[in-house]
C-alpha positions as CSV (number, residue, x, y, z in Angstrom):
1,M,-64.5,144.2,236.2
2,N,-66.3,144.6,239.6
3,A,-67.3,141.3,240.9
4,N,-68.8,142.4,244.2
5,L,-71.1,139.8,245.7
6,T,-72.6,142.3,248.2
7,D,-74.2,144.3,245.3
8,A,-77.3,142.9,243.8
9,R,-76.5,144.2,240.4
10,Q,-73.1,142.7,240.4
11,R,-74.4,139.3,241.5
12,E,-76.7,139.5,238.4
13,H,-73.7,140.4,236.2
14,L,-71.7,137.4,237.7
15,R,-74.6,135.1,237.2
16,T,-74.8,136.0,233.5
17,L,-70.9,135.9,233.2
18,Y,-70.6,132.4,234.7
19,R,-73.6,131.1,232.7
20,D,-72.6,132.5,229.4
21,T,-68.9,131.6,229.7
22,L,-69.9,128.0,230.5
23,L,-72.6,127.5,227.8
24,H,-71.2,129.7,225.0
25,D,-67.5,129.5,225.4
26,V,-66.1,126.6,227.5
27,M,-68.4,123.6,226.7
28,P,-68.6,124.4,222.9
29,F,-64.8,124.4,222.7
30,W,-64.7,120.9,224.0
31,L,-67.7,119.6,222.0
32,K,-66.2,120.9,218.9
33,N,-62.5,120.0,219.3
34,G,-62.3,117.2,221.9
35,M,-64.9,114.6,221.0
36,D,-63.6,111.6,219.2
37,R,-66.1,110.8,216.4
38,E,-64.2,107.7,215.3
39,F,-63.2,105.8,218.6
40,D,-65.5,107.5,221.1
41,G,-64.5,109.3,224.2
42,I,-62.8,112.7,224.5
43,I,-59.2,113.8,223.6
44,T,-58.1,116.5,226.0
45,S,-54.6,117.4,224.8
46,L,-55.4,120.4,222.7
47,D,-53.6,123.5,221.5
48,R,-54.8,127.0,222.0
49,D,-57.1,126.9,218.9
50,G,-58.2,123.4,219.6
51,A,-55.9,121.5,217.3
52,I,-54.9,118.1,218.7
53,L,-51.5,117.8,220.3
54,D,-51.6,114.2,221.4
55,T,-54.3,111.5,220.8
56,D,-53.7,109.5,224.0
57,K,-56.5,109.6,226.4
58,S,-56.7,109.7,230.2
59,L,-59.4,107.5,231.7
60,W,-60.1,109.9,234.5
61,F,-61.2,112.5,231.9
62,Q,-63.6,110.2,230.3
63,G,-65.3,110.1,233.7
64,R,-64.8,113.8,234.5
65,A,-66.2,114.9,231.1
66,A,-69.1,112.4,231.2
67,W,-70.0,113.8,234.6
68,M,-69.9,117.4,233.4
69,F,-72.0,116.7,230.4
70,S,-74.5,114.7,232.3
71,T,-74.7,117.3,235.0
72,L,-75.6,119.9,232.5
73,Y,-78.1,117.6,231.0
74,N,-79.7,117.0,234.4
75,T,-79.6,120.5,235.7
76,V,-79.6,123.0,232.8
77,E,-81.2,121.6,229.6
78,K,-81.8,118.2,228.2
79,R,-79.7,118.6,225.2
80,S,-78.9,115.7,223.0
81,D,-75.4,116.8,222.3
82,W,-74.5,116.8,225.9
83,A,-76.2,113.4,226.5
84,D,-74.4,111.9,223.4
85,A,-71.0,113.3,224.6
86,A,-71.5,111.8,228.1
87,G,-72.4,108.4,226.5
88,S,-69.5,108.4,224.2
89,C,-67.1,109.0,227.0
90,L,-68.6,106.3,229.1
91,A,-68.8,103.9,226.1
92,F,-65.0,104.3,225.7
93,L,-64.3,103.9,229.4
94,E,-66.5,100.7,229.6
95,K,-64.9,99.2,226.6
96,H,-61.3,100.1,227.2
97,G,-60.7,101.4,230.7
98,Y,-60.9,98.4,233.1
99,A,-58.1,95.9,233.8
100,T,-59.0,92.4,234.9
101,D,-59.2,93.4,238.6
102,G,-61.7,96.1,238.0
103,K,-59.2,99.0,238.3
104,L,-59.0,101.6,235.6
105,F,-56.0,102.3,233.6
106,F,-54.8,106.0,233.8
107,T,-53.9,106.5,230.1
108,V,-54.6,104.5,227.0
109,T,-54.1,105.2,223.3
110,R,-56.7,106.8,221.1
111,E,-58.0,103.4,220.2
112,G,-57.9,102.2,223.8
113,K,-54.8,100.2,224.2
114,P,-53.3,100.4,227.7
115,L,-50.5,102.7,228.3
116,R,-50.2,103.3,232.1
117,M,-51.7,102.1,235.4
118,R,-51.3,104.4,238.4
119,R,-51.3,103.3,242.0
120,Y,-54.0,105.8,242.7
121,V,-57.8,105.1,242.1
122,F,-59.0,108.6,241.4
123,S,-60.1,107.5,238.0
124,E,-62.5,105.2,239.6
125,A,-64.0,107.9,241.7
126,F,-64.6,110.1,238.6
127,A,-66.1,107.0,236.7
128,S,-68.4,106.6,239.7
129,I,-69.8,110.1,239.7
130,A,-70.1,110.0,235.9
131,H,-72.2,106.8,236.0
132,A,-74.3,108.2,238.7
133,A,-75.1,111.4,236.8
134,Y,-75.7,109.5,233.6
135,A,-78.0,107.0,235.4
136,K,-80.1,110.1,236.4
137,A,-80.0,111.4,232.9
138,T,-81.0,108.2,231.2
139,G,-83.1,106.5,233.9
140,D,-81.0,103.4,233.2
141,E,-80.4,101.5,236.4
142,S,-77.4,99.7,235.1
143,Y,-75.4,102.9,235.3
144,A,-76.4,103.3,238.9
145,E,-75.0,99.8,239.6
146,K,-71.8,100.8,237.8
147,A,-71.5,104.0,239.9
148,K,-71.8,101.8,243.1
149,R,-69.3,99.3,241.7
150,D,-66.7,101.9,240.9
151,F,-67.1,103.6,244.3
152,A,-66.7,100.3,246.1
153,T,-63.4,99.7,244.0
154,Y,-62.3,103.2,245.0
155,L,-63.0,102.6,248.7
156,R,-61.3,99.2,248.7
157,H,-58.0,100.3,247.1
158,S,-57.9,103.7,248.9
159,F,-58.5,102.4,252.5
160,E,-57.8,98.6,252.7
161,K,-54.3,98.2,253.7
162,G,-51.9,96.5,251.2
163,L,-53.9,97.3,248.1
164,M,-52.3,100.5,247.2
165,Q,-48.5,100.6,247.0
166,P,-47.1,103.5,249.2
167,K,-45.3,106.4,247.7
168,V,-42.3,105.7,249.8
169,N,-41.2,102.7,251.9
170,S,-43.8,102.6,254.6
171,E,-41.6,100.9,257.0
172,T,-39.1,103.6,256.7
173,R,-41.4,106.6,256.6
174,P,-45.1,105.8,257.1
175,M,-47.4,108.6,255.8
176,M,-50.9,109.2,254.7
177,G,-52.4,111.7,252.2
178,I,-55.5,113.8,252.2
179,G,-56.4,113.3,248.6
180,A,-58.3,110.1,249.0
181,L,-60.5,111.5,251.7
182,M,-61.2,114.7,249.9
183,I,-62.2,112.9,246.6
184,G,-64.2,110.4,248.8
185,I,-66.2,113.3,250.2
186,A,-67.0,114.7,246.6
187,T,-67.8,111.2,245.3
188,A,-70.2,110.3,248.2
189,Q,-71.9,113.7,247.6
190,E,-72.5,113.2,243.9
191,L,-73.7,109.7,244.4
192,R,-76.2,110.9,247.1
193,L,-77.4,113.7,244.8
194,N,-78.0,111.4,241.9
195,L,-78.9,108.0,243.4
196,G,-80.1,108.9,246.9
197,D,-78.2,108.1,250.1
198,V,-77.5,104.6,249.0
199,K,-75.4,102.1,251.0
200,I,-72.0,101.1,249.5
201,S,-69.6,98.9,251.1
202,G,-71.7,98.9,254.3
203,H,-72.2,102.6,254.8
204,S,-74.5,105.3,253.3
205,C,-73.0,108.1,251.2
206,S,-73.6,110.5,254.2
207,E,-71.8,108.2,256.5
208,W,-68.8,108.0,254.2
209,A,-68.8,111.8,254.0
210,D,-68.8,112.0,257.8
211,R,-65.8,109.6,258.1
212,F,-63.7,111.5,255.6
213,I,-64.5,114.9,257.1
214,L,-63.8,113.8,260.5
215,E,-60.5,112.1,259.6
216,I,-59.5,115.3,257.7
217,Q,-60.2,117.3,260.9
218,R,-58.4,114.9,263.2
219,Y,-55.3,114.2,261.3
220,F,-54.7,116.9,258.6
221,F,-56.0,120.3,260.0
222,K,-53.8,122.1,262.4
223,P,-55.6,125.2,263.7
224,D,-52.8,126.0,266.0
225,M,-50.5,126.2,263.0
226,G,-53.1,127.8,260.6
227,V,-52.8,125.0,258.0
228,L,-54.3,122.1,256.3
229,M,-51.5,119.5,255.5
230,E,-51.3,117.4,252.4
231,V,-49.5,114.4,254.0
232,V,-48.9,113.6,257.7
233,S,-47.6,110.6,259.7
234,P,-50.3,108.1,260.8
235,D,-50.6,109.8,264.1
236,G,-51.2,113.2,262.3
237,S,-47.8,114.7,263.1
238,V,-45.9,116.7,260.5
239,I,-43.2,115.0,258.5
240,N,-40.2,117.4,258.4
241,H,-39.0,116.7,254.9
242,F,-39.8,118.3,251.6
243,D,-42.9,116.2,250.8
244,G,-44.2,116.4,254.4
245,R,-43.8,120.2,254.5
246,T,-45.3,120.9,251.1
247,L,-48.8,122.6,251.2
248,N,-51.1,122.8,248.1
249,P,-53.4,125.9,248.8
250,G,-55.6,125.1,245.8
251,H,-56.2,121.6,247.0
252,A,-56.9,122.8,250.6
253,L,-59.4,125.4,249.3
254,E,-61.1,122.6,247.3
255,C,-61.3,120.6,250.4
256,A,-62.8,123.6,252.2
257,W,-65.7,124.0,249.8
258,F,-66.4,120.3,249.8
259,I,-66.8,120.5,253.6
260,L,-68.9,123.7,253.3
261,H,-71.1,122.2,250.8
262,E,-71.8,119.2,253.1
263,G,-72.4,121.5,256.1
264,R,-74.9,123.6,254.0
265,W,-76.6,120.4,252.5
266,R,-76.9,118.7,255.9
267,G,-77.4,121.8,258.1
268,E,-74.4,120.7,260.1
269,K,-72.9,123.8,261.7
270,S,-69.8,122.2,262.8
271,Y,-68.9,121.3,259.2
272,V,-69.6,124.8,258.2
273,R,-67.2,126.1,260.9
274,L,-64.5,123.6,259.9
275,G,-64.8,124.5,256.2
276,L,-64.6,128.3,257.1
277,E,-61.6,127.7,259.4
278,I,-59.7,125.8,256.5
279,L,-60.6,128.5,254.0
280,D,-59.4,131.3,256.2
281,C,-56.0,129.9,257.0
282,M,-55.3,128.4,253.5
283,W,-56.2,131.7,251.9
284,E,-53.6,133.4,254.0
285,R,-51.2,130.7,252.9
286,G,-52.0,130.7,249.2
287,W,-52.8,134.3,248.1
288,D,-49.9,136.1,246.4
289,A,-50.1,139.5,248.0
290,E,-47.5,141.0,245.7
291,K,-48.5,139.6,242.2
292,G,-52.1,138.4,242.9
293,G,-53.4,134.9,242.3
294,I,-53.0,131.6,244.2
295,F,-49.5,130.2,244.7
296,Y,-49.3,126.5,243.7
297,F,-47.1,125.2,246.6
298,R,-46.0,126.6,249.9
299,D,-44.0,125.3,252.8
300,V,-45.6,124.8,256.1
301,F,-42.6,126.4,258.0
302,H,-42.1,129.0,255.2
303,K,-39.0,127.3,253.9
304,P,-38.1,126.9,250.3
305,V,-40.2,124.5,248.3
306,Q,-38.4,121.9,246.1
307,E,-40.9,122.0,243.1
308,Y,-39.7,124.6,240.6
309,W,-43.3,125.5,239.7
310,H,-44.2,126.4,243.2
311,D,-45.0,130.1,242.4
312,M,-46.7,129.5,239.2
313,K,-50.4,130.1,238.9
314,F,-52.4,127.0,237.6
315,W,-56.1,127.4,236.4
316,W,-57.6,124.9,238.9
317,P,-56.6,126.3,242.3
318,H,-58.3,129.6,241.1
319,N,-61.4,127.7,240.1
320,E,-61.5,126.2,243.6
321,A,-60.8,129.5,245.4
322,I,-63.6,131.2,243.4
323,I,-66.2,128.5,244.5
324,A,-64.9,128.3,248.1
325,T,-65.1,132.2,248.6
326,Q,-68.5,132.5,246.9
327,L,-70.0,129.7,248.9
328,A,-68.6,130.9,252.2
329,W,-70.2,134.4,251.5
330,H,-73.4,132.7,250.5
331,I,-73.7,130.8,253.8
332,T,-72.3,133.6,256.2
333,G,-72.8,137.0,254.5
334,D,-69.4,137.9,255.8
335,V,-68.0,140.8,253.6
336,K,-64.6,139.3,254.0
337,Y,-65.5,136.4,251.8
338,A,-67.1,138.7,249.2
339,Q,-63.8,140.7,249.1
340,W,-61.7,137.6,248.7
341,H,-64.1,136.3,246.0
342,Q,-63.7,139.6,244.2
343,Q,-59.9,139.4,244.4
344,V,-59.6,135.8,242.9
345,H,-62.4,136.2,240.4
346,D,-61.0,139.5,239.0
347,W,-57.4,138.2,238.8
348,S,-58.5,135.0,237.3
349,F,-60.7,136.6,234.6
350,A,-58.1,139.1,233.8
351,H,-55.3,136.5,233.1
352,F,-56.6,132.9,232.2
353,P,-59.2,133.5,229.5
354,D,-58.1,133.4,225.9
355,P,-59.9,136.2,224.0
356,Q,-59.0,134.8,220.7
357,H,-59.9,131.2,220.7
358,G,-62.0,130.8,224.0
359,E,-61.5,128.6,227.0
360,W,-58.7,129.3,229.5
361,F,-55.0,128.9,229.4
362,G,-54.0,126.4,232.2
363,Y,-50.5,127.5,233.3
364,L,-49.3,131.1,234.0
365,H,-46.1,132.4,235.4
366,R,-46.3,134.2,238.7
367,D,-47.0,137.5,237.1
368,G,-50.0,136.1,235.1
369,S,-48.4,135.7,231.7
370,P,-49.0,132.3,230.0
371,S,-46.2,129.8,230.4
372,V,-47.7,127.7,227.6
373,T,-50.7,128.2,225.3
374,L,-52.2,124.7,225.4
375,K,-55.8,124.4,226.5
376,G,-55.7,120.7,227.6
377,N,-53.6,117.8,228.4
378,M,-53.9,114.7,230.6
379,W,-54.6,116.9,233.6
380,K,-56.6,119.8,232.1
381,G,-59.9,119.3,230.3
382,P,-63.6,120.0,230.7
383,F,-63.8,119.6,234.6
384,H,-62.5,122.2,237.1
385,L,-63.4,125.3,235.0
386,P,-66.7,124.3,233.9
387,R,-67.6,122.8,237.3
388,M,-66.7,126.2,238.9
389,L,-68.8,128.1,236.2
390,W,-71.7,125.8,236.7
391,Y,-71.6,125.7,240.6
392,C,-71.3,129.6,240.9
393,W,-74.0,130.1,238.4
394,Q,-76.4,127.8,240.2
395,L,-75.6,129.4,243.6
396,L,-76.4,132.8,242.0
397,E,-79.8,131.6,240.6
398,H,-81.0,132.0,244.2
399,E,-80.7,134.8,246.6
400,P,-78.4,134.0,249.4
401,H,-81.2,133.3,251.9
402,D,-78.8,131.7,254.4
403,A,-76.6,134.8,254.3
404,K,-77.0,138.0,256.3
405,S,-78.8,140.6,254.2
406,S,-76.5,142.6,252.0
């Protein structure tokens, strides 16, 4: 398959491929097999053929799926099955998701009984973007208020000291992670898109995005080292231990396209430059020059990584790399990004899709062979893959007017 963005005919081929894979393969798989007709919500732990492997539900996937279905309803076609699926996920989340302090559980039983509460508040961020997209889909202002409520909860627990328990003893080894800042950018962007540039917890969505991007640049991006760190000391210095040295290239490429998206949306050239710099260095860190694909973990000093799955190829880093490289080419017209996009697109579409039952395998060995045939679990469901297909399709609906002529 030739996925060359610099060729107009190939761009049309890609546009059709992304659209048809999304609308005729991936989303039908989840609508048919994942939706819980009895208790509402979505079950994501599915085998290769869609058979249910585990009926427990993650709350962050109720939000993720509701956002995806609502976004398709808002941007593609006002289909009742997409609206109903989004409503079902949010109904389950509202009925069973929230603890008394407003924080969401991470997992519950199929019926909605609590199983696990995590210290993170990423589920709240996904609930926020789901409520915002559903508010736009339905015109119901109550969902807009829920979106603001959930983002306020996310902000409070992520950035107010003392509310989130640290991963390790903060007196012995203080550290901070990039995850909350990254997800904060994406959440602010989605709320602004669907609700306008509303104020939440004293600042507009754009102001929150500014804060998160500038903190990532100040503390986590190390241009002299050619790296975007996952965790650092409070002063931004590298923590020379396993956790402190571990890089996640897919995560960094996702961060890069969030920042590129913001720069393109706002016409902010400094954000575009930052996004491109992160993409450039983390592509070099992440691409497997021998076997192809994106490594899962790397070490900042090129030392061994402790996680045994460090050289596996997971579906979602490839989704993020496909978006990041295509968006970078769309903005700049630099043939380098078209080449990188072709590399990661061709490798991904050669190894992840299941030609027999549809959708993508999630976990491959380094050589691209499946490690396990499941299509979903508490971490994989209708989010990263359909988001990539939708985003790249939408980019290709328009000629890259902000790129150099190809």
